Each structure stands twice: as structure tokens, then as C-alpha cells.
Backbone as a chain_set.jsonl record, in Angstrom:
{"seq": "XXXXXXXXXXXXXXXXXXXXXXXXXXXXXXXXXXXXXXXXXXXXXXXXXXXXXXXXXXXXXXXXXXXXXXXXXXXXXXXXXXXXXXXXXXXXXXXXXXXXXXX", "coords": {"N": [[0.711, -1.31, 0.034], [1.929, 1.157, 0.906], [3.716, 1.471, -1.322], [2.239, 2.45, -3.307], [1.307, 4.838, -2.625], [3.709, 6.293, -2.778], [4.597, 6.087, -5.425], [2.201, 7.367, -6.424], [2.916, 9.798, -5.232], [5.288, 10.553, -6.287], [4.473, 10.561, -9.37], [3.052, 13.104, -9.099], [4.725, 14.822, -8.098], [6.358, 14.793, -10.571], [4.81, 15.84, -12.383], [4.117, 18.069, -11.524], [6.585, 19.557, -11.852], [7.224, 19.147, -14.654], [5.093, 20.982, -15.253], [5.704, 23.423, -14.539], [7.841, 23.777, -15.968], [6.956, 23.75, -18.57], [5.25, 26.13, -18.343], [7.111, 28.125, -18.031], [8.416, 27.665, -20.369], [6.502, 28.542, -22.077], [6.209, 31.34, -21.351], [8.773, 32.305, -22.091], [8.527, 31.449, -25.131], [6.31, 33.354, -25.755], [7.753, 35.899, -25.311], [9.962, 35.723, -27.112], [8.349, 35.821, -29.403], [7.267, 38.211, -29.55], [9.593, 39.869, -29.606], [10.671, 39.204, -32.076], [8.649, 40.338, -33.301], [9.265, 43.124, -33.087], [11.591, 43.117, -33.939], [10.999, 42.714, -36.956], [9.774, 44.954, -37.33], [11.443, 46.962, -37.222], [13.329, 46.098, -39.362], [11.683, 46.477, -41.417], [11.517, 49.497, -41.294], [14.301, 50.072, -41.735], [14.711, 48.893, -44.262], [12.959, 50.397, -45.837], [14.357, 52.891, -45.652], [16.732, 52.134, -46.774], [15.623, 51.569, -49.296], [14.861, 54.165, -50.13], [17.547, 55.589, -50.338], [18.579, 53.819, -52.189], [17.195, 55.036, -54.414], [18.432, 57.626, -54.199], [20.77, 57.252, -55.162], [22.006, 56.85, -58.229], [23.457, 55.292, -60.071], [26.606, 52.776, -60.13], [28.56, 53.827, -60.119], [28.443, 56.158, -58.788], [28.938, 55.931, -56.311], [31.313, 55.811, -53.395], [32.807, 53.829, -53.537], [33.621, 52.919, -55.654], [34.961, 55.094, -57.014], [37.64, 56.999, -58.207], [40.684, 56.85, -56.076], [42.337, 58.858, -55.508], [40.975, 61.228, -55.905], [38.48, 60.906, -54.516], [39.9, 61.045, -52.057], [40.754, 63.808, -52.084], [38.024, 65.03, -52.381], [37.191, 64.281, -49.583], [39.076, 65.441, -47.99], [38.502, 68.071, -48.666], [35.818, 68.394, -48.135], [36.274, 68.141, -44.985], [37.739, 70.133, -44.312], [36.273, 72.214, -44.906], [34.111, 71.577, -42.981], [35.627, 72.029, -40.787], [36.35, 74.828, -40.825], [33.552, 75.763, -40.86], [32.925, 75.002, -38.338], [34.794, 76.571, -36.603], [33.934, 79.024, -37.575], [31.305, 79.039, -36.05], [32.147, 78.577, -33.593], [33.666, 80.997, -33.376], [31.317, 83.171, -33.47], [29.919, 82.338, -31.09], [31.575, 82.989, -28.993], [32.269, 84.951, -25.879], [32.139, 88.661, -25.571], [34.519, 89.581, -24.422], [36.456, 87.761, -24.95], [36.81, 87.612, -27.506], [38.597, 88.265, -30.599], [40.123, 90.954, -31.442], [41.991, 92.109, -33.441]], "CA": [[0.067, 0.179, -0.033], [2.696, 2.421, 0.53], [4.469, 1.7, -2.635], [1.078, 2.894, -4.112], [1.4, 6.154, -2.198], [4.913, 6.757, -3.077], [4.32, 6.046, -6.65], [1.287, 8.557, -6.92], [3.373, 11.315, -4.897], [6.199, 10.901, -7.558], [3.944, 11.091, -10.279], [2.495, 14.167, -8.752], [5.884, 15.696, -8.362], [6.886, 14.909, -12.003], [3.714, 16.345, -13.048], [4.171, 19.663, -11.249], [7.696, 19.88, -12.279], [6.715, 19.502, -16.304], [4.157, 21.994, -15.676], [6.289, 24.596, -14.383], [8.969, 24.141, -17.029], [6.276, 24.025, -19.627], [4.88, 27.452, -18.256], [8.448, 28.935, -18.505], [8.57, 27.482, -21.948], [5.34, 29.417, -22.999], [6.546, 32.713, -21.477], [10.148, 32.378, -23.229], [7.989, 31.509, -26.39], [5.682, 34.752, -26.049], [8.878, 36.947, -25.608], [10.542, 35.728, -28.599], [7.452, 36.357, -30.472], [7.091, 39.922, -29.36], [11.029, 39.943, -29.996], [10.469, 39.196, -33.407], [7.844, 41.27, -34.056], [9.594, 44.159, -32.987], [12.75, 43.304, -34.989], [10.399, 42.673, -38.188], [9.336, 46.367, -37.674], [12.631, 47.664, -37.191], [13.758, 45.712, -40.346], [10.985, 47.139, -42.23], [11.947, 50.799, -41.317], [15.508, 50.084, -42.454], [14.436, 48.632, -45.605], [12.379, 51.821, -46.433], [15.433, 53.947, -45.812], [17.506, 51.728, -47.81], [15.053, 52.07, -50.665], [15.266, 55.702, -50.527], [19.125, 55.561, -50.523], [18.924, 53.568, -53.678], [16.774, 55.822, -55.388], [19.421, 58.802, -54.658], [22.033, 56.75, -56.012], [21.478, 56.476, -59.519], [24.299, 54.36, -60.843], [27.288, 52.369, -58.959], [29.849, 54.935, -60.468], [28.526, 57.076, -57.873], [29.466, 55.042, -54.942], [32.802, 56.345, -53.466], [33.959, 52.74, -53.48], [34.126, 52.823, -57.102], [35.507, 56.118, -57.503], [39.151, 57.036, -58.137], [40.982, 57.157, -54.807], [42.605, 60.123, -55.294], [39.601, 62.135, -56.3], [37.812, 60.407, -53.057], [40.606, 61.442, -50.978], [40.594, 65.232, -52.376], [36.974, 65.366, -51.907], [36.991, 64.004, -48.337], [39.793, 66.461, -47.433], [37.804, 69.408, -48.692], [34.794, 68.398, -46.92], [36.674, 68.393, -43.735], [38.243, 71.518, -44.213], [34.768, 72.936, -44.999], [33.63, 71.47, -41.701], [36.475, 72.52, -39.761], [36.02, 76.288, -41.062], [32.252, 76.086, -40.383], [33.0, 75.099, -36.928], [35.443, 77.597, -36.238], [32.872, 80.213, -37.499], [30.208, 78.849, -35.176], [32.763, 79.167, -32.286], [33.971, 82.454, -33.074], [30.595, 83.718, -33.269], [29.689, 82.059, -29.812], [32.415, 83.702, -27.777], [31.883, 86.21, -25.134], [32.816, 89.901, -26.286], [35.901, 89.918, -23.625], [37.097, 86.649, -25.484], [36.895, 87.72, -29.226], [39.97, 88.581, -31.079], [39.925, 92.438, -32.049], [42.397, 92.527, -34.674]], "C": [[0.53, 1.238, -0.047], [3.456, 2.7, -0.37], [3.629, 2.528, -3.349], [1.398, 4.652, -4.008], [2.654, 6.849, -2.858], [4.989, 7.127, -4.86], [3.346, 7.252, -7.281], [2.164, 9.858, -6.461], [4.649, 11.436, -6.01], [5.616, 11.191, -8.661], [3.524, 12.391, -10.225], [3.578, 15.244, -8.943], [6.411, 15.891, -9.789], [5.827, 15.769, -12.536], [3.803, 18.336, -12.926], [5.65, 20.182, -11.904], [7.532, 20.364, -13.937], [5.88, 20.637, -16.48], [4.78, 23.387, -15.663], [7.304, 25.085, -15.385], [8.026, 24.5, -18.385], [5.662, 25.526, -19.383], [6.057, 28.483, -18.576], [8.493, 28.739, -19.815], [7.703, 28.613, -22.848], [5.5, 30.632, -22.728], [7.604, 32.936, -22.107], [9.263, 32.427, -24.746], [7.018, 33.02, -26.925], [6.899, 35.777, -26.096], [9.479, 36.757, -26.734], [9.677, 36.189, -29.527], [7.297, 37.635, -30.445], [8.591, 40.633, -29.72], [11.155, 40.237, -31.369], [9.767, 40.162, -34.125], [8.371, 42.633, -34.295], [11.047, 44.282, -33.871], [12.142, 43.322, -36.274], [10.142, 44.083, -38.255], [10.363, 47.168, -37.97], [13.13, 47.386, -38.915], [12.947, 46.436, -41.436], [11.267, 48.67, -42.352], [13.383, 50.924, -41.996], [15.441, 49.774, -43.953], [13.928, 49.79, -46.367], [13.365, 52.705, -46.519], [16.429, 53.461, -46.819], [16.979, 51.909, -49.349], [15.04, 53.174, -51.106], [16.516, 56.041, -50.841], [19.176, 55.165, -52.015], [18.345, 54.42, -54.76], [17.734, 57.006, -55.395], [20.572, 58.441, -55.371], [21.753, 56.174, -57.332], [22.249, 55.277, -60.218], [25.582, 53.756, -59.749], [28.414, 53.42, -59.358], [29.678, 55.903, -59.356], [28.72, 56.989, -56.553], [30.864, 55.332, -54.757], [33.605, 54.992, -53.432], [34.331, 52.449, -54.838], [34.764, 54.066, -57.97], [36.981, 56.006, -57.469], [39.63, 57.299, -56.466], [41.438, 58.462, -54.784], [41.917, 61.377, -55.365], [38.804, 62.0, -55.014], [38.414, 61.404, -52.203], [40.553, 63.166, -51.075], [39.075, 65.762, -52.016], [36.604, 65.411, -50.25], [37.756, 65.314, -47.513], [39.218, 67.994, -47.499], [36.579, 69.33, -48.005], [35.096, 68.413, -45.332], [37.153, 69.632, -43.339], [36.98, 72.77, -44.176], [34.306, 72.805, -43.653], [34.19, 71.851, -40.668], [36.394, 74.214, -39.726], [34.486, 76.661, -40.548], [32.394, 76.236, -38.828], [33.763, 76.184, -36.126], [34.689, 78.95, -36.408], [31.876, 79.994, -36.339], [30.832, 79.267, -33.931], [32.976, 80.268, -31.928], [32.909, 83.536, -32.819], [29.904, 83.372, -31.668], [30.583, 82.576, -28.63], [31.946, 84.612, -27.37], [32.713, 87.367, -25.894], [34.062, 90.182, -25.525], [36.862, 88.801, -24.307], [37.57, 86.802, -27.163], [38.048, 88.484, -29.564], [39.715, 90.089, -31.644], [40.565, 92.796, -33.158], [41.641, 92.376, -35.883]], "O": [[0.078, 2.216, -0.644], [3.953, 3.818, -0.505], [4.165, 3.379, -4.059], [1.63, 5.453, -4.914], [2.523, 7.93, -3.433], [5.352, 8.185, -5.373], [3.588, 7.907, -8.296], [2.167, 10.863, -7.173], [4.862, 12.538, -6.517], [6.112, 12.174, -9.212], [3.572, 12.99, -11.299], [3.489, 16.243, -9.656], [6.845, 16.979, -10.168], [6.28, 16.579, -13.346], [3.66, 19.3, -13.678], [5.673, 21.286, -12.449], [7.657, 21.505, -14.384], [5.825, 21.257, -17.542], [4.532, 24.292, -16.46], [7.607, 26.248, -15.65], [8.341, 25.416, -19.144], [5.599, 26.173, -20.428], [5.913, 29.488, -19.271], [8.623, 29.75, -20.504], [8.02, 29.272, -23.839], [5.076, 31.398, -23.594], [7.521, 33.906, -22.861], [9.368, 33.439, -25.439], [7.016, 33.565, -28.028], [6.917, 36.513, -27.083], [9.553, 37.741, -27.47], [10.08, 36.908, -30.441], [7.178, 38.2, -31.532], [8.671, 41.812, -30.064], [11.633, 41.277, -31.822], [10.068, 40.701, -35.19], [8.129, 43.281, -35.313], [11.484, 45.325, -34.356], [12.783, 44.076, -37.006], [10.3, 44.539, -39.388], [10.29, 48.016, -38.86], [13.281, 48.356, -39.658], [13.573, 46.985, -42.344], [11.257, 49.139, -43.49], [13.585, 51.857, -42.774], [16.111, 50.412, -44.764], [14.432, 50.119, -47.44], [13.334, 53.42, -47.521], [16.933, 54.237, -47.63], [17.645, 52.266, -50.32], [15.174, 53.401, -52.309], [16.624, 56.891, -51.724], [19.646, 55.874, -52.904], [18.887, 54.533, -55.86], [17.949, 57.494, -56.505], [21.243, 59.198, -56.072], [21.278, 55.044, -57.446], [21.649, 54.411, -60.855], [25.583, 54.21, -58.604], [29.187, 53.684, -58.436], [30.682, 56.484, -58.945], [28.662, 57.933, -55.766], [31.649, 55.187, -55.693], [34.831, 54.973, -53.321], [35.318, 51.762, -55.103], [35.007, 54.077, -59.177], [37.554, 55.115, -56.843], [38.884, 57.936, -55.722], [40.899, 59.236, -53.994], [42.334, 62.434, -54.89], [38.471, 63.044, -54.454], [37.824, 62.358, -51.696], [40.29, 63.761, -50.03], [38.94, 66.827, -51.415], [35.928, 66.293, -49.72], [37.217, 66.009, -46.653], [39.404, 68.876, -46.661], [36.292, 70.259, -47.25], [34.204, 68.678, -44.526], [37.01, 70.125, -42.22], [36.905, 73.843, -43.578], [34.068, 73.855, -43.057], [33.557, 72.056, -39.632], [36.378, 74.803, -38.645], [34.253, 77.698, -39.927], [32.098, 77.237, -38.175], [33.315, 76.609, -35.061], [34.77, 79.852, -35.575], [31.686, 80.993, -35.646], [30.312, 80.123, -33.215], [32.763, 80.761, -30.82], [33.177, 84.569, -32.205], [29.355, 84.329, -31.121], [30.226, 82.528, -27.453], [31.211, 85.307, -28.072], [33.679, 87.159, -26.628], [34.744, 91.093, -25.994], [38.073, 88.987, -24.185], [38.455, 86.211, -27.781], [38.451, 89.347, -28.784], [38.825, 90.115, -32.494], [40.065, 93.622, -33.922], [42.095, 92.788, -36.951]]}, "num_chains": 1, "name": "protein.A"}
């Protein structure tokens, strides 16, 4: 008689254990589904932006990868110099009166 009670107790404990594991798996599955939905939305946004960029670039020759390295370097240096000059002007305009160069 005792062995039947032990057997039922073991079955009950195993059922509880499997139920807890299945409940946790269900929660993880729901979390994965919501994460996949978020990822899909983000991917759609990025695809839209890539489509816009693809429309702006008409041909492969317009990409810097296919340009002459010396020309690309000169354009990059010119853009950096323009950016530095613009930054210098912005900083000079925002200096207080006592710190501005008078000459």
C-alpha cells in the first residue's frame, strides 16, 4: 500500500515539475514572438530607408567605393576643411565679447 502512495507522490511531483517547465517555456515563446515582431518592424524601417538611398544613388559609379582613390581623398579633405571652417566660425560667433580677437 505504501508503494502506491509513493508512486502517486512521484507522479504528482513529476507533473508539477513538467508543468512549471512548460509554463516557463510558454513565457519564453511569447517573449521571443514579441521580440521578433519588434525586429520585423525595425527591419521594415531600415528597408524603407535603404530603398530611399537606392533611389538617390542612380548608378554604381556614384558610390565612393568605385571612385578614383585620389579624387575621393581630395573630396574628403575638402569636406573636412569646410567642416572645420564652419565649426571655427560657429565657435567664434558664440564667444563672449571679452574673448573675441579684436584685430
